[in-house]
C-alpha positions as CSV (number, residue, x, y, z in Angstrom):
1,M,73.7,-67.6,15.7
2,P,69.9,-67.7,16.1
3,F,68.3,-70.6,18.0
4,Y,64.7,-71.7,18.0
5,G,62.8,-73.8,20.5
6,L,59.7,-76.0,20.4
7,C,57.6,-76.6,23.4
8,D,55.4,-79.7,23.1
9,C,53.0,-80.7,25.8
10,N,53.3,-84.4,26.6
11,N,50.1,-86.4,25.9
12,F,48.3,-83.1,26.3
13,Y,44.7,-84.1,26.7
14,A,45.5,-86.9,29.1
15,S,47.8,-84.6,31.0
16,C,45.0,-82.0,31.4
17,E,42.8,-84.7,33.1
18,R,45.7,-85.7,35.3
19,V,46.2,-82.1,36.6
20,F,42.9,-82.3,38.4
21,D,43.0,-86.0,39.4
22,P,46.5,-86.9,40.7
23,S,45.3,-90.5,41.2
24,L,45.6,-91.0,37.4
25,E,49.4,-90.7,37.6
26,G,50.9,-94.0,36.4
27,R,47.5,-95.3,35.3
28,P,46.6,-95.7,31.6
29,V,44.5,-92.8,30.4
30,V,42.7,-92.3,27.1
31,V,40.6,-89.5,25.7
32,L,37.8,-90.1,23.2
33,S,36.7,-88.0,20.3
34,N,33.3,-86.3,19.9
35,N,30.5,-88.7,20.9
36,D,33.0,-91.0,22.4
37,G,33.8,-92.5,19.0
38,C,37.6,-93.2,18.9
39,V,40.8,-92.5,20.7
40,I,42.3,-89.1,20.2
41,A,44.8,-89.0,23.1
42,R,46.8,-91.6,25.1
43,S,49.0,-91.5,28.1
44,N,52.4,-93.4,27.8
45,E,50.8,-96.3,29.8
46,A,48.0,-96.6,27.4
47,K,50.4,-96.6,24.4
48,S,52.3,-99.5,26.0
49,L,49.1,-101.5,26.0
50,G,48.9,-101.3,22.3
51,I,46.0,-98.8,22.2
52,A,46.3,-97.0,18.8
53,M,45.5,-93.4,17.9
54,G,42.1,-93.4,16.2
55,Q,41.1,-96.8,17.4
56,P,37.3,-97.1,17.9
57,F,36.2,-97.2,21.5
58,F,34.0,-100.3,21.0
59,Q,37.1,-102.3,20.1
60,L,38.8,-101.5,23.4
61,R,36.2,-102.4,25.9
62,E,38.0,-105.7,27.0
63,T,41.4,-103.9,27.2
64,I,40.0,-101.1,29.3
65,R,38.3,-103.5,31.7
66,R,41.4,-105.7,32.0
67,A,44.0,-103.0,32.4
68,D,41.9,-100.5,34.4
69,V,42.2,-97.8,31.8
70,A,40.7,-94.4,32.7
71,V,38.5,-93.2,29.8
72,F,37.4,-89.6,29.3
73,S,35.2,-87.8,26.9
74,A,36.9,-85.0,25.2
75,N,36.6,-81.8,27.4
76,F,37.7,-79.2,24.8
77,P,36.9,-76.1,26.7
78,L,39.2,-77.3,29.6
79,Y,41.9,-78.2,27.1
80,G,41.7,-74.9,25.3
81,D,41.9,-73.1,28.7
82,M,44.9,-75.1,29.8
83,S,46.6,-74.4,26.5
84,R,46.1,-70.6,27.0
85,R,47.7,-71.0,30.4
86,V,50.7,-72.8,29.0
87,M,51.2,-70.3,26.2
88,G,50.9,-67.5,28.7
89,V,53.8,-68.9,30.8
90,L,55.9,-69.3,27.7
91,R,55.4,-65.7,26.7
92,R,56.7,-64.5,30.0
93,L,59.9,-66.6,29.6
94,V,61.1,-66.0,26.0
95,P,61.2,-62.9,23.7
96,A,58.6,-64.3,21.2
97,T,56.3,-67.3,20.8
98,E,54.5,-68.8,17.7
99,V,51.6,-70.9,18.8
100,Y,51.6,-73.9,16.3
101,S,48.7,-76.0,17.7
102,I,46.8,-76.4,20.9
103,D,49.7,-78.2,22.5
104,E,52.8,-76.9,20.6
105,A,54.5,-73.5,20.3
106,F,57.7,-72.4,18.7
107,L,60.1,-70.2,20.8
108,D,62.3,-67.5,19.5
109,F,65.5,-66.9,21.5
110,T,66.8,-63.9,19.5
111,G,68.6,-61.5,21.7
112,M,69.6,-64.3,24.2
113,D,72.8,-65.3,22.4
114,D,74.7,-65.5,25.7
115,A,72.2,-67.7,27.4
116,D,73.0,-71.2,28.5
117,F,70.2,-72.8,26.4
118,D,70.4,-76.2,28.0
119,A,69.8,-74.7,31.5
120,L,67.2,-72.3,30.0
121,G,65.3,-75.2,28.4
122,H,65.1,-77.1,31.7
123,R,64.0,-73.9,33.5
124,I,61.2,-73.4,31.0
125,A,60.1,-77.1,31.3
126,R,60.1,-76.8,35.1
127,T,58.3,-73.5,35.2
128,V,55.5,-74.6,32.9
129,R,55.0,-77.8,34.9
130,R,55.0,-75.8,38.2
131,H,52.5,-73.1,37.0
132,T,50.2,-75.3,35.0
133,G,50.8,-78.9,36.0
134,I,51.4,-79.9,32.3
135,P,54.6,-81.8,31.5
136,V,56.3,-80.5,28.4
137,S,59.3,-81.4,26.1
138,I,61.5,-78.4,25.1
139,G,63.8,-78.9,22.0
140,I,66.3,-76.1,21.1
141,A,68.3,-76.0,17.9
142,P,69.5,-73.7,15.1
143,T,66.3,-74.4,13.0
144,K,62.6,-75.0,13.7
145,T,62.8,-78.4,12.0
146,L,65.8,-79.5,14.2
147,A,64.0,-78.1,17.3
148,K,61.1,-80.4,16.5
149,I,63.3,-83.3,16.3
150,A,65.0,-82.3,19.6
151,S,61.7,-82.1,21.3
152,K,60.8,-85.6,20.2
153,L,64.1,-86.8,21.7
154,C,62.9,-85.6,25.1
155,K,59.9,-87.9,24.9
156,R,61.9,-90.8,23.8
157,Y,64.6,-90.4,26.4
158,P,63.4,-89.5,29.9
159,K,67.0,-88.9,31.1
160,L,66.9,-85.7,29.2
161,D,64.5,-84.4,31.9
162,G,62.3,-82.4,29.6
163,A,64.8,-80.4,27.5
164,C,67.3,-81.1,24.8
165,F,69.7,-78.5,23.4
166,M,70.9,-79.9,20.0
167,H,73.5,-77.7,18.4
168,R,76.9,-79.5,17.9
169,P,77.3,-80.9,14.3
170,E,78.4,-84.3,15.5
171,D,75.3,-84.6,17.8
172,I,73.0,-83.5,15.0
173,R,74.4,-86.1,12.6
174,K,74.2,-88.8,15.2
175,V,70.5,-88.0,15.8
176,L,69.6,-87.6,12.2
177,G,71.1,-91.0,11.5
178,R,68.6,-92.6,13.8
179,F,65.6,-90.5,13.2
180,P,63.0,-91.9,10.7
181,V,62.5,-89.6,7.7
182,N,58.8,-90.1,7.9
183,D,58.8,-88.3,11.3
184,V,60.6,-85.3,10.0
185,W,58.4,-82.2,10.1
186,G,57.3,-81.3,6.6
187,V,57.9,-84.7,4.9
188,G,54.5,-86.3,5.3
189,P,53.3,-89.8,4.1
190,R,53.4,-89.1,0.3
191,W,57.0,-87.9,0.3
192,G,57.9,-90.6,2.9
193,R,56.7,-93.3,0.4
194,M,58.6,-91.7,-2.4
195,L,61.8,-91.4,-0.4
196,A,61.5,-95.0,0.8
197,E,61.4,-96.1,-2.8
198,Q,64.7,-94.3,-3.2
199,G,66.2,-96.2,-0.2
200,V,66.0,-93.0,2.0
201,C,65.0,-94.3,5.5
202,T,66.5,-91.7,8.0
203,A,66.7,-88.0,8.2
204,W,70.4,-88.2,7.6
205,D,69.8,-90.2,4.4
206,F,67.5,-87.4,3.2
207,A,70.1,-84.7,4.1
208,Q,72.7,-86.4,2.1
209,L,70.6,-86.3,-1.1
210,P,71.8,-83.8,-3.8
211,R,70.3,-80.3,-3.4
212,E,69.1,-80.2,-7.0
213,W,67.4,-83.6,-6.7
214,V,65.5,-82.5,-3.7
215,R,64.5,-79.3,-5.5
216,R,63.4,-81.2,-8.6
217,R,61.4,-84.0,-6.9
218,M,60.0,-82.2,-3.8
219,G,59.9,-78.5,-4.8
220,V,60.6,-75.5,-2.7
221,T,58.9,-76.9,0.4
222,G,61.0,-80.1,0.3
223,L,64.2,-78.1,-0.2
224,R,63.3,-75.8,2.7
225,T,63.1,-78.9,5.0
226,W,66.4,-80.2,3.5
227,C,68.1,-76.9,4.3
228,E,66.8,-76.8,7.8
229,L,68.3,-80.2,8.4
230,H,71.6,-78.7,7.4
231,G,71.2,-76.0,10.0
232,E,70.1,-73.3,7.6
233,A,67.0,-71.5,9.1
234,C,64.5,-71.3,6.2
235,I,61.2,-71.4,7.9
236,G,60.2,-68.0,9.2
237,F,59.0,-67.2,12.7
238,E,55.4,-65.8,12.8
239,E,54.5,-64.4,16.3
240,H,51.0,-63.7,15.0
241,P,49.4,-66.9,13.4
242,A,48.6,-66.6,9.7
243,D,45.0,-66.6,8.6
244,R,43.6,-70.1,7.8
245,K,43.1,-70.8,4.1
246,R,40.5,-73.5,4.9
247,I,38.0,-73.6,7.8
248,A,36.1,-76.8,8.6
249,T,33.7,-78.2,11.2
250,T,33.2,-81.9,11.0
251,R,31.6,-84.3,13.5
252,T,30.9,-87.9,14.1
253,F,27.4,-88.4,15.3
254,D,26.3,-90.2,18.6
255,R,24.3,-92.6,16.4
256,D,23.7,-93.4,12.8
257,T,20.8,-91.3,11.4
258,E,18.9,-91.1,8.2
259,D,16.6,-88.3,9.5
260,F,16.9,-85.3,7.1
261,G,15.7,-82.9,9.7
262,E,18.5,-83.9,12.1
263,L,21.1,-83.7,9.3
264,H,19.6,-80.3,8.3
265,R,20.1,-79.0,11.9
266,R,23.6,-80.3,12.1
267,I,24.8,-78.9,8.8
268,A,23.3,-75.5,9.8
269,R,25.2,-75.6,13.1
270,Y,28.4,-76.5,11.4
271,A,28.0,-73.7,8.9
272,A,27.4,-71.2,11.7
273,L,30.6,-72.4,13.5
274,C,32.6,-72.0,10.4
275,A,31.2,-68.5,9.6
276,A,32.0,-67.3,13.2
277,K,35.7,-68.5,12.8
278,L,35.8,-66.8,9.3
279,R,34.6,-63.5,10.7
280,A,37.0,-63.8,13.7
281,Q,40.0,-63.7,11.4
282,G,38.5,-60.9,9.2
283,S,38.0,-63.0,6.0
284,V,35.4,-64.1,3.5
285,C,35.1,-67.3,1.6
286,G,34.2,-68.0,-2.0
287,A,33.0,-71.7,-1.7
288,V,31.2,-73.9,0.7
289,S,31.7,-77.7,0.7
290,V,29.4,-80.3,2.5
291,F,30.0,-84.0,2.9
292,L,28.1,-87.0,4.4
293,L,29.6,-90.3,5.4
294,T,28.2,-93.5,6.6
295,N,29.5,-95.7,9.4
296,R,32.6,-97.4,8.1
297,F,32.4,-100.0,10.9
298,R,29.0,-101.2,10.0
299,E,29.7,-104.1,7.7
300,D,26.0,-105.0,7.5
301,R,25.2,-101.7,5.7
302,P,26.4,-100.3,2.4
303,R,29.0,-97.6,2.7
304,H,28.3,-94.3,1.2
305,Y,30.2,-91.0,0.8
306,E,29.1,-87.9,-0.9
307,H,30.3,-84.4,-1.1
308,V,29.6,-81.3,-3.1
309,V,31.3,-77.9,-3.5
310,L,29.1,-74.8,-4.1
311,P,30.8,-71.6,-5.1
312,L,29.4,-68.2,-4.0
313,S,28.7,-65.5,-6.6
314,V,30.2,-63.0,-4.0
315,P,32.6,-64.0,-1.3
316,A,30.8,-63.8,2.1
317,D,31.1,-64.2,5.8
318,S,27.4,-64.1,6.8
319,T,26.0,-67.0,8.8
320,L,22.8,-66.5,6.9
321,E,24.4,-66.8,3.4
322,L,26.7,-69.7,4.3
323,T,24.0,-71.7,6.1
324,A,21.7,-71.4,3.1
325,R,24.4,-72.5,0.8
326,A,25.4,-75.4,3.0
327,V,21.8,-76.6,3.4
328,E,21.5,-76.5,-0.4
329,G,24.5,-78.8,-0.6
330,L,22.9,-81.2,1.9
331,R,19.8,-81.4,-0.2
332,R,21.9,-82.3,-3.2
333,I,23.8,-85.1,-1.7
334,Y,21.3,-86.6,0.8
335,R,19.9,-90.0,0.0
336,R,16.7,-91.2,1.6
337,G,17.1,-94.5,3.5
338,V,20.9,-94.1,4.0
339,A,22.0,-93.9,7.6
340,Y,24.8,-91.4,8.1
341,K,27.4,-91.3,10.8
342,R,29.5,-88.2,10.0
343,A,29.1,-84.9,8.3
344,G,30.9,-81.7,7.8
345,V,31.1,-78.2,6.3
346,I,34.3,-76.8,4.8
347,L,34.9,-73.2,3.7
348,S,37.5,-72.6,1.0
349,D,38.7,-69.9,-1.3
350,I,39.3,-67.6,1.7
351,L,40.3,-64.1,1.1
352,P,40.8,-60.9,3.2
353,R,37.6,-59.2,3.9
354,C,38.8,-56.0,2.5
355,G,40.3,-57.3,-0.7
356,F,37.8,-59.2,-2.8
357,Q,36.0,-58.5,-6.0
358,G,32.3,-57.7,-5.7
359,D,29.4,-58.2,-8.1
360,L,27.8,-55.3,-9.9
361,F,24.4,-57.1,-9.8
362,D,24.6,-58.3,-6.1
363,A,21.2,-57.5,-4.4
364,T,22.1,-58.6,-0.9
365,D,22.2,-55.7,1.7
366,R,25.7,-56.6,3.0
367,A,25.8,-53.6,5.4
368,K,22.7,-55.0,7.1
369,H,24.3,-58.5,7.2
370,D,27.4,-57.0,8.8
371,R,25.5,-55.2,11.5
372,L,23.5,-58.4,12.3
373,M,26.6,-60.6,12.4
374,A,28.4,-58.2,14.7
375,A,25.5,-58.2,17.1
376,V,25.3,-62.0,17.1
377,D,29.0,-62.4,17.7
378,A,28.9,-59.9,20.5
379,L,26.0,-61.6,22.2
380,N,27.5,-65.1,21.8
381,A,30.9,-63.8,23.2
382,A,29.1,-62.3,26.2
383,Y,26.7,-65.1,27.1
384,G,28.2,-68.2,25.6
385,R,28.3,-70.1,22.3
386,H,25.0,-70.7,20.5
387,R,23.0,-68.4,22.7
388,V,21.8,-66.7,19.4
389,V,21.4,-69.0,16.5
390,T,19.6,-69.2,13.2
391,A,16.2,-71.0,13.1
392,A,17.8,-73.7,11.0
393,E,20.0,-74.7,13.9
394,G,17.0,-75.2,16.2
395,C,17.1,-74.7,20.0
396,G,19.3,-76.4,22.4
397,P,22.5,-78.5,22.0
398,L,22.9,-81.2,19.4
399,P,22.5,-84.8,20.7
400,Q,25.8,-86.3,21.6
401,H,27.4,-88.9,23.9
402,R,29.7,-87.5,26.5
403,D,29.2,-90.1,29.2
404,R,32.7,-89.8,30.6
405,L,33.1,-86.0,30.6
406,S,35.2,-84.5,33.4
407,R,34.2,-81.3,35.2
408,P,34.9,-77.9,33.7
409,F,37.5,-77.2,36.4
410,T,38.7,-73.9,34.9
411,T,35.9,-72.7,32.7
412,D,32.8,-72.8,34.8
413,W,32.3,-71.6,38.5
414,E,30.3,-74.7,39.2
415,G,33.2,-76.9,38.1
416,L,35.8,-75.4,40.6
417,L,37.5,-77.9,42.8
418,R,36.1,-77.9,46.4
419,V,38.6,-78.1,49.2
420,K,37.5,-79.3,52.6
421,A,39.5,-78.2,55.7
422,T,39.9,-80.8,58.4
């Protein structure tokens, strides 16, 4: 019988900060989004204070002062490097891994049928913690959906000591009977509301629905989740992540701005970031979307949201082409006198680079674009992001607030910890 695991890093961003500052253990910790806008990660102590995910920072100042909460600006290079270290440890311990997100990975235990999975799960959790300093929750079960539920139990019940092997039918039934259906992987808010209207509150309630009803109301995806709850493995294991079907770069600004020049520079930078990701996976895109959004917390100003989708006559991956299209979209939706707080560029209609239909009348020298983009990517990879940019992006970093940024402990020589011998 095959078994799958899920390794989920506990409060990952906050845990990364604690690795390099042990004095933070037991103290509430929150990590803020770009430009210190809102909360994107919380330690358990911060959660117990009622601090909500996505809560604006300005609403928390009194709570932070009163409860001595440690606040950090998001240090994404550090978190990305720590994630790579965790995934590297996992790859040495199991036959195959599927990286699901920056702080989650599925584990494939094929070929380890005689293993004591309960002991193995605890050994994996201890090894990751010892080698990286990051606490993790390991869930092991006959399907990926059940493994996700098992990993959540580890966080809910500290007595499990970081690992939960859930395989006996009576144990699965007991757990599903108490597990909210909204929290089941693959259900989502829309289906959760629909199921609630049908009186389905727990995962067990969902599993007891007739198979044909699920297929008719929720399609193949919902049926796959239903089967997984019954112990039937329906979600395949992908050791190599699939190409993304949608690539986006969106940011909240450090301040409201109505300056078209600044917005122009930001949109160009976001388009360049998206284009680099697109090339990295060997794809092209057929459409570029741009949006602008005002500050939803400013009640003294009118709220405004605009977006536009611009198709490309020929799918492309060139920064030059995608930037020009994104800037054209900005010109269409920008309104003079409106102060914007957030913007983004989204690439869609993504196809493999070698399998798209060209245009007989296309006048672009695509071979020249390919050579130029390859050179730009190589230089930026060797010397750092944004070393070579388009003129539309301007020189230097975009303005941002990162007043509480920790040091780049593992990604910059200048950020290394210094140890003094006494």
